[in-house]
C-alpha positions in Angstrom: -67.0 70.2 -92.0 -65.4 74.1 -90.9 -65.5 74.8 -94.7 -68.5 73.0 -95.6 -70.5 75.9 -92.9 -68.5 79.1 -94.4 -69.6 78.2 -98.0 -73.3 79.8 -97.4 -72.1 82.5 -95.6 -69.5 83.5 -98.2 -72.0 83.4 -100.8 -74.2 85.5 -99.3 -71.7 88.4 -98.3 -70.8 87.8 -102.2 -74.0 88.9 -103.5 -74.3 91.6 -100.8 -71.3 93.1 -102.3 -72.7 92.8 -105.8 -76.3 94.0 -104.7 -74.2 97.3 -102.7 -71.7 97.3 -106.3 -75.4 97.7 -108.5 -77.1 100.6 -106.1 -73.9 102.5 -106.3 -73.8 102.0 -110.6 -77.3 103.0 -110.2 -76.6 106.5 -108.5 -74.0 107.3 -110.1 -75.6 106.9 -113.4 -78.5 108.8 -112.3 -76.3 111.6 -110.8 -74.1 111.4 -114.0 -77.1 111.9 -116.4 -78.6 114.5 -114.3 -75.6 116.3 -115.0 -75.6 115.8 -118.6 -71.9 114.3 -118.0 -70.3 113.5 -121.5 -68.9 110.0 -122.2 -65.7 110.6 -121.1 -66.6 111.9 -117.7 -69.1 109.3 -117.2 -66.5 106.6 -118.0 -63.7 108.4 -115.5 -66.5 108.5 -113.2 -67.5 104.4 -113.6 -63.7 103.8 -113.3 -63.7 105.0 -110.1 -66.9 102.8 -108.9 -65.1 99.7 -110.4 -61.6 100.6 -108.5 -63.9 101.4 -105.2 -65.7 97.9 -105.3 -62.5 96.0 -106.1 -60.6 97.7 -103.2 -63.4 96.7 -100.9 -65.9 93.9 -102.4 -63.5 91.9 -104.6 -62.9 90.9 -107.8 -66.3 89.1 -108.5 -68.4 92.5 -107.4 -66.2 94.4 -109.4 -66.8 92.5 -112.6 -70.2 92.5 -112.5 -69.8 96.0 -111.9 -67.7 96.4 -114.8 -70.2 94.7 -117.1 -73.0 97.0 -115.7 -70.8 100.2 -116.1 -70.4 99.3 -119.9 -74.1 98.5 -120.6 -74.9 102.0 -118.9 -72.1 103.9 -120.7 -73.4 102.5 -124.2 -77.3 103.2 -123.2 -76.9 106.2 -121.2 -73.9 108.5 -123.1 -73.0 107.3 -125.9 -74.7 108.2 -129.2 -77.6 107.4 -130.1 -78.8 107.7 -126.5 -81.3 105.2 -124.8 -80.3 102.6 -127.2 -77.7 99.9 -127.3 -74.7 99.6 -130.0 -73.7 95.9 -129.4 -70.3 95.5 -130.3 -68.8 98.8 -130.9 -65.1 99.4 -130.4 -65.1 101.8 -127.3 -67.7 99.4 -125.6 -64.9 96.7 -125.6 -62.2 98.8 -124.7 -64.1 100.2 -121.9 -65.0 96.9 -120.8 -60.9 96.0 -120.8 -60.1 99.2 -119.1 -63.0 98.3 -116.4 -61.8 94.7 -116.0 -58.1 95.0 -116.0 -58.7 97.5 -113.4 -60.9 95.4 -111.3 -58.5 92.4 -111.6 -54.9 94.7 -110.6 -57.1 96.7 -107.7 -58.7 93.4 -106.1 -55.3 91.4 -106.5 -53.6 94.7 -104.5 -56.1 94.5 -102.1 -56.5 90.9 -101.3 -52.6 91.0 -101.0 -52.6 94.0 -98.4 -55.9 91.9 -96.6 -53.7 88.8 -96.2 -50.6 90.6 -95.1 -52.9 92.6 -92.2 -54.7 89.2 -91.4 -50.7 88.1 -91.0 -49.9 90.8 -89.1 -52.7 90.6 -86.8 -52.1 86.6 -86.3 -48.1 87.4 -85.8 -49.5 90.0 -83.2 -52.1 87.4 -81.5 -49.5 84.7 -81.0 -47.0 87.5 -79.6 -49.9 88.2 -77.1 -50.6 84.4 -76.3 -46.9 83.5 -76.2 -46.2 86.5 -73.6 -49.3 85.5 -71.6 -48.3 81.7 -72.0 -44.5 82.5 -70.6 -45.9 84.7 -67.8 -48.2 81.9 -66.8 -45.3 79.3 -66.5 -42.3 81.2 -65.6 -44.0 82.1 -62.6 -45.6 78.7 -61.9 -46.8 76.9 -58.2 -43.6 74.6 -57.7 -45.9 72.5 -55.4 -47.4 71.2 -58.9 -45.7 69.2 -61.8 -44.5 71.7 -64.3 -45.0 69.7 -67.2 -48.8 69.8 -65.8 -48.4 73.4 -65.3 -47.3 73.7 -68.9 -49.8 71.9 -70.7 -52.7 73.5 -69.0 -51.3 77.1 -69.7 -51.0 76.2 -73.5 -54.1 75.1 -73.6 -55.9 77.6 -71.6 -53.9 80.8 -73.4 -54.1 79.2 -77.0 -57.0 77.0 -76.7 -56.0 74.5 -79.3 -57.2 70.9 -78.8 -55.2 68.5 -77.4 -51.5 69.3 -75.7 -48.8 66.6 -75.1 -45.7 67.1 -73.5 -42.9 64.2 -73.2 -40.0 64.7 -70.6 -37.6 62.4 -71.7 -35.0 62.7 -68.5 -37.9 61.8 -66.2 -39.4 59.6 -68.4 -42.8 61.4 -68.1 -45.3 61.9 -70.3 -48.0 65.3 -69.5 -51.1 65.1 -71.7 -54.4 67.2 -71.7 -57.6 65.1 -71.3 -58.4 65.6 -75.3 -54.8 64.1 -76.1 -55.3 60.7 -78.1 -52.4 57.6 -77.5 -51.4 58.6 -80.7 -51.0 61.7 -80.6 -48.6 60.9 -77.5 -46.9 58.3 -79.2 -45.9 61.0 -82.3 -44.9 62.9 -79.3 -42.1 60.3 -78.0 -41.5 59.4 -81.7 -40.5 63.3 -82.3 -38.1 63.1 -79.4 -36.7 59.9 -80.8 -36.3 60.9 -84.3 -35.1 64.7 -83.2 -37.3 66.4 -85.7 -40.0 68.7 -86.4 -43.1 66.8 -87.8 -46.7 68.1 -88.8 -49.6 65.6 -89.4 -51.7 67.4 -92.3 -54.6 64.9 -91.6 -55.2 65.7 -87.7 -53.2 69.4 -87.8 -50.9 68.6 -85.2 -47.4 69.8 -85.0 -44.9 67.9 -83.3 -41.4 69.6 -81.9 -38.5 68.4 -80.1 -37.4 70.3 -76.8 -33.8 71.1 -77.0 -31.0 73.0 -75.0 -27.6 73.1 -75.9 -28.7 71.5 -78.9 -29.5 68.0 -77.5 -33.3 66.7 -77.2 -34.5 66.0 -73.6 -38.2 66.0 -74.7 -40.9 66.8 -77.3 -44.2 68.8 -77.5 -47.4 68.0 -79.4 -49.6 70.6 -80.7 -52.9 70.0 -82.2 -55.1 72.9 -83.6 -56.2 74.9 -86.7 -54.3 78.0 -85.4 -50.8 76.7 -84.2 -48.3 77.7 -86.8 -44.6 76.1 -87.2 -43.5 79.7 -85.3 -45.6 79.3 -82.7 -44.8 75.5 -82.0 -40.8 76.1 -82.1 -41.3 79.1 -79.4 -43.5 76.9 -77.6 -41.2 73.8 -77.4 -38.3 76.5 -76.4 -40.6 77.9 -73.8 -41.4 74.4 -72.0 -37.6 73.6 -72.4 -36.4 76.4 -70.4 -39.4 75.9 -68.0 -38.3 72.0 -67.4 -35.2 73.1 -67.2 -35.5 75.8 -64.7 -37.9 73.6 -62.9 -34.8 70.8 -62.1 -32.8 73.9 -61.1 -35.1 74.9 -58.7 -34.9 71.1 -57.5 -31.0 70.6 -57.6 -30.8 74.2 -55.5 -33.2 72.8 -52.8 -31.0 69.4 -52.7 -28.3 70.9 -52.1 -29.6 73.3 -49.6 -31.0 70.1 -47.4 -27.7 68.7 -48.4 -25.8 71.5 -46.7 -28.1 71.7 -43.7 -27.4 68.1 -43.6 -24.0 68.7 -43.6 -24.0 71.2 -40.9 -25.5 69.4 -38.4 -23.6 66.5 -39.3 -20.4 68.4 -38.5 -22.0 69.7 -35.2 -23.2 66.3 -33.9 -19.5 65.2 -34.6 -18.2 67.7 -32.8 -19.9 67.1 -29.8 -19.3 63.7 -29.8 -15.8 64.2 -30.3 -15.6 66.3 -27.1 -17.5 64.4 -25.4 -15.6 61.1 -26.0 -12.2 63.2 -25.8 -12.3 63.6 -22.0 -12.9 60.1 -20.8 -10.6 59.0 -23.4 -7.8 61.0 -22.0 -8.4 59.6 -18.7 -8.2 55.7 -19.9 -5.1 56.5 -21.9 -3.7 58.1 -18.7 -4.2 55.3 -16.4 -3.1 52.9 -19.2 -0.3 54.4 -19.7 0.4 54.8 -16.0 -0.2 51.0 -15.1 2.2 50.4 -17.8 5.0 52.5 -16.1 4.1 51.3 -12.4 5.2 47.7 -13.8 4.2 45.1 -11.4 1.8 43.2 -13.6 2.0 39.8 -14.2 2.3 38.8 -18.4 -1.2 38.4 -19.1 -2.6 41.9 -17.4 0.4 43.9 -19.2 -0.6 42.2 -22.3 -4.4 43.5 -21.8 -3.5 46.9 -20.2 -1.0 47.4 -23.7 -4.0 46.6 -25.8 -6.0 49.5 -23.9 -3.5 51.7 -24.0 -3.3 51.0 -27.9 -6.8 51.0 -28.9 -7.3 54.1 -26.6 -4.6 55.6 -28.7 -6.5 54.9 -31.8 -9.8 56.4 -30.6 -7.8 59.4 -29.7 -6.6 59.7 -33.3 -10.2 59.7 -34.4 -11.4 62.0 -31.9 -9.1 64.2 -33.5 -9.9 63.5 -37.1 -13.8 64.3 -36.4 -12.9 67.4 -34.4 -10.7 68.6 -37.3 -13.2 67.6 -39.7 -15.9 69.3 -37.8 -14.1 73.0 -37.5 -13.4 72.5 -41.4 -17.0 72.1 -42.0 -18.2 75.0 -40.0 -19.2 78.3 -42.8 -17.4 80.5 -40.6 -13.8 78.9 -40.8 -11.0 81.0 -41.8 -7.4 79.5 -41.6 -4.9 81.5 -40.0 -2.3 81.9 -42.6 1.1 82.8 -42.2 4.5 81.9 -44.6 5.2 78.3 -44.1 8.1 76.2 -45.3 7.2 72.6 -46.4 10.3 71.0 -45.7 10.7 72.6 -42.1 7.4 71.2 -41.5 8.2 68.1 -42.8 11.4 67.5 -40.5 9.1 68.5 -37.7 6.3 65.7 -38.6 9.1 62.9 -39.4 10.7 63.6 -35.9 7.3 63.2 -34.4 7.2 59.7 -35.8 7.6 57.6 -32.5 9.8 54.3 -33.8 13.3 55.5 -35.2 13.1 52.6 -37.9 10.0 54.4 -39.2 12.0 57.6 -39.3 15.0 56.4 -40.9 12.5 54.9 -44.2 11.7 59.0 -44.7 14.3 60.8 -47.4 13.5 64.6 -47.9 14.8 66.4 -50.6 13.9 69.9 -50.0 13.7 72.1 -53.3 16.9 74.4 -53.7 14.5 77.4 -54.7 11.9 76.6 -51.9 9.9 79.8 -51.3 7.8 80.3 -48.0 3.6 79.1 -48.6 0.8 80.5 -47.2 -1.1 78.5 -44.5 -2.5 77.3 -41.4 0.5 75.9 -39.6 -1.4 73.3 -37.2 -3.7 72.4 -40.5 -1.0 72.1 -43.0 1.0 70.1 -40.5 -2.0 67.7 -39.5 -2.3 67.1 -43.6 1.3 66.5 -44.1 1.6 64.3 -41.0 -1.7 62.2 -42.7 0.2 61.8 -45.7 3.2 60.8 -44.3 1.1 58.3 -42.0 -0.8 56.8 -45.0 2.6 56.0 -46.7 3.9 54.0 -43.9 0.7 52.3 -43.6 0.5 50.9 -46.9 3.7 50.6 -48.6 5.9 48.0 -48.3 7.7 47.3 -45.1 10.9 48.7 -44.9 10.9 50.2 -48.2 12.3 53.8 -48.7 9.4 56.8 -48.3 10.2 59.5 -51.1 9.3 63.2 -50.1 10.4 65.7 -52.5 9.4 69.8 -52.6 9.5 71.4 -55.4 8.6 75.3 -56.4 6.1 76.0 -59.5 5.3 79.3 -61.0 2.2 79.6 -58.2 2.8 76.9 -55.4 4.8 75.2 -53.6 4.3 71.0 -54.1 5.4 68.3 -51.5 4.9 64.8 -53.0 5.4 62.0 -51.0 6.0 58.3 -52.8 6.1 54.8 -51.3 6.1 51.6 -52.7 3.3 49.4 -52.3 -0.4 48.5 -53.8 -1.8 51.0 -56.7 -4.7 52.5 -56.7 -7.3 52.0 -59.5 -7.8 55.0 -62.0 -11.5 55.0 -60.8 -10.7 55.0 -57.0 -8.3 58.0 -57.2 -10.5 60.4 -56.7 -12.7 59.1 -54.5 -10.2 58.0 -51.9 -10.5 61.7 -50.8 -14.0 61.4 -49.8 -15.1 60.8 -46.3 -15.3 57.4 -44.7 -14.4 55.9 -48.1 -11.3 53.0 -48.4 -10.0 51.0 -51.5 -10.1 47.5 -51.4 -6.5 47.3 -50.8 -6.9 49.8 -47.4 -10.0 47.3 -46.2 -7.9 44.3 -46.4 -4.6 46.1 -45.1 -3.7 48.3 -42.1 -6.7 49.5 -40.0 -8.4 52.9 -40.6 -11.2 55.0 -40.7 -11.2 56.9 -44.4 -11.4 60.3 -42.6 -8.0 61.1 -42.8 -7.4 61.8 -47.1 -11.3 63.7 -47.0 -9.6 66.0 -43.9 -6.5 66.6 -46.0 -8.2 67.5 -48.9 -10.8 70.1 -47.2 -7.3 71.6 -45.5 -6.1 72.2 -48.9 -9.4 73.5 -50.2 -9.5 75.8 -47.4 -6.4 77.4 -48.3 -7.0 77.6 -52.4 -4.8 75.1 -52.6 -4.9 71.3 -54.0 -4.2 67.8 -53.4 -4.1 64.9 -56.1 -3.0 61.2 -56.3 -0.5 59.3 -59.1 -0.8 55.8 -58.7 0.2 55.1 -62.8 3.6 53.4 -61.6 1.6 50.3 -60.6 3.7 49.0 -57.7 4.3 53.1 -56.5 1.7 55.6 -55.4 2.8 59.3 -55.0 0.3 61.7 -53.1 0.9 65.9 -54.0 -0.1 68.5 -51.6 0.3 71.9 -52.9 -0.5 75.4 -51.5 -0.1 79.1 -53.3 3.2 80.6 -52.9 3.5 83.7 -50.5 3.6 86.4 -53.3 0.7 84.2 -55.1 -2.5 83.2 -53.2 -4.3 82.0 -56.5 -3.6 78.5 -57.5 
């Protein structure tokens, strides 16, 4: 429909160019005749006219001018004047020269015009791409990015239809003029991971890529859309979608951080409120047991109260430590510490002698101090030893080894007992997480190892577990050496 509509206009333009060239030829002929030009001079003037006509009027107008110029040369400037000498050699040579000039100049002019149009189109596309980038990179975060991208492309480039397929969210954003076939084609471009151009509908289908992997596609329908523009818009859409997801992750991280701060504040307040009455309960139960005079049943009940209050006291201590470590302004008070000395102190604090005798400590012969907060590091080591006692086979030895690497001091606590599955070895350090074996075994809260990890992180250290032997489990706690505070 478009080419048919333009045909009459092009014919009219060609006819006008031929008319103007004939008028110019008539003017040149009259002037040259009045000035009594000879044949060579008139031929040169006509050659200039053919060149100008080929430059601005095209090959057809220049050919018409060439024929008319040969006729005028023959009639007005070649003897005998005012008579035609058809078939003369000079006429054919003149016509050949004029026609060759018309062909060469018109081709050069056409090539230059095409180059100029291409440069203009590239400039226009660059301006449109800039305007589109400016709009979509400043998109309103309230709206969905896909809707904003499609509307911006539709508005700036004035294409017929736009479809954006986001494979991550499995959503398709399409302009109102986009057909179902165009939407299906967009999804197909993502699955095939290949650019495609439908010449029938003049539609480009281009995958969205980041890092070489497709995660969506863009479809553009319009006569002015080129391969370069389609690829550039696909890249721009990919950047905007990823930027939107980054914003969303940032918002979620901030919300999680605020929730974590609120949770830490609540835990801290609850732990402090529980600590005071709990201390009174423990004091009263311990006093009753020490005073004696109770019947066997009452002694058993008071002992149960004392045992459970001790567990509650440990839980509140864990909560207070966790709340302290969760604060953003927490800074450990570091000092040089010997792991072997702290471990001996922790072992001495174990109540039952039979349990203390299960520990076998092997200090490093070349042990050097590590940098850490004394109370926190002792608490972390105590937690690892307590876990070893809880989850090891009764009466089996617990091996404690202190070693020194190039940058750190490492404490290893190894015990015999149920292993930890590989998929759970990282999760055991999550708050409130307990393995299936741990839930079926000794009671616990799931807070201990998470506190150990937070203590290690606060000191730029590491904590990890190895349970590859099957019936043995080893926990490792590492801190930077005094002279090297980078692990």
